[in-house]
C-alpha positions as CSV (number, residue, x, y, z in Angstrom):
1,M,0.0,0.0,0.0
2,T,1.2,3.5,-0.8
3,D,2.0,5.8,2.1
4,F,0.3,9.1,1.5
5,S,1.4,10.8,4.7
6,D,4.0,12.9,3.0
7,L,1.3,14.5,0.9
8,L,-0.7,15.5,3.9
9,K,1.2,18.5,5.1
10,A,0.5,22.2,5.6
11,D,1.9,24.3,2.8
12,N,4.1,27.4,3.3
13,H,3.9,27.0,7.0
14,Q,0.2,27.6,7.0
15,P,-1.8,25.8,9.7
16,A,-3.5,22.6,8.6
17,R,-7.2,22.5,8.4
18,S,-9.3,19.7,9.8
19,I,-11.9,18.0,7.7
20,R,-14.7,16.2,9.6
21,I,-16.5,13.5,7.6
22,V,-20.2,13.2,8.4
23,D,-23.0,11.4,6.6
24,A,-26.7,12.3,6.7
25,Q,-27.5,9.6,9.3
26,G,-24.9,10.9,11.7
27,L,-25.4,14.6,11.2
28,D,-28.0,15.2,14.0
29,A,-25.8,13.4,16.5
30,W,-22.8,15.4,15.4
31,L,-24.7,18.7,15.6
32,A,-26.0,17.9,19.0
33,G,-22.4,18.1,20.3
34,Q,-21.6,21.4,18.6
35,P,-21.9,25.0,19.9
36,E,-24.9,27.1,18.7
37,R,-22.7,29.2,16.4
38,V,-21.6,26.0,14.5
39,R,-25.1,24.7,14.3
40,T,-26.4,28.0,13.0
41,L,-23.6,28.2,10.3
42,V,-24.2,24.6,9.2
43,A,-27.9,25.4,8.8
44,A,-27.2,28.6,7.0
45,Q,-24.9,26.8,4.5
46,K,-27.7,24.2,4.0
47,F,-25.3,21.3,4.8
48,K,-27.3,18.0,4.9
49,G,-24.4,15.5,5.1
50,K,-24.9,14.2,1.6
51,A,-22.1,13.2,-0.7
52,H,-20.3,16.3,-2.0
53,D,-21.9,18.6,0.6
54,H,-19.5,20.8,2.5
55,A,-19.6,23.6,5.0
56,I,-17.0,25.9,6.4
57,L,-16.9,25.9,10.2
58,P,-15.7,28.7,12.5
59,G,-12.7,28.3,14.8
60,D,-11.9,30.1,18.0
61,D,-9.9,32.8,16.2
62,P,-11.1,34.8,13.2
63,A,-8.4,33.2,11.0
64,D,-9.2,29.7,12.3
65,W,-11.6,27.5,10.4
66,S,-12.3,23.9,9.4
67,V,-14.5,21.9,7.0
68,I,-17.3,19.5,7.5
69,A,-17.7,17.2,4.4
70,G,-20.7,15.0,3.6
71,S,-20.3,11.4,2.6
72,R,-22.6,8.6,1.7
73,R,-21.2,6.4,4.4
74,A,-18.9,8.3,6.8
75,R,-17.8,5.2,8.6
76,S,-16.6,3.3,5.6
77,W,-15.0,5.9,3.3
78,G,-11.7,5.2,1.7
79,R,-8.8,7.2,0.3
80,G,-10.7,8.2,-2.8
81,A,-13.6,9.8,-0.9
82,L,-12.1,13.3,-0.7
83,P,-10.4,14.1,-4.0
84,S,-12.6,17.1,-4.8
85,W,-12.8,18.8,-1.4
86,P,-9.7,21.0,-1.7
87,K,-11.3,23.0,-4.6
88,H,-14.2,23.9,-2.3
89,C,-12.0,25.2,0.6
90,P,-11.2,28.8,0.9
91,M,-7.6,29.7,0.1
92,A,-5.3,32.2,1.7
93,P,-4.0,34.9,-0.6
94,I,-0.7,33.9,-2.2
95,G,2.3,36.3,-2.0
């Protein structure tokens, strides 16, 4: 099996961003453990936990954020489950 760990690094000393994988069946349970501001933003972005859904989540600091990504089966996703997510994530200005 190929080791992909070398590819999963923050670029240009930027902080890494976490990606939480949730499916439609697990969304309510995940939301129940989140603060009100996260629940409000997830609802505002109309995230339903379906495949290819995503939402940007706030962090504790203004420049801190993460992503919640929808999946058909969050408990059984493989390495090919997230190839399109980076194009949906906000990017920091280059330069």
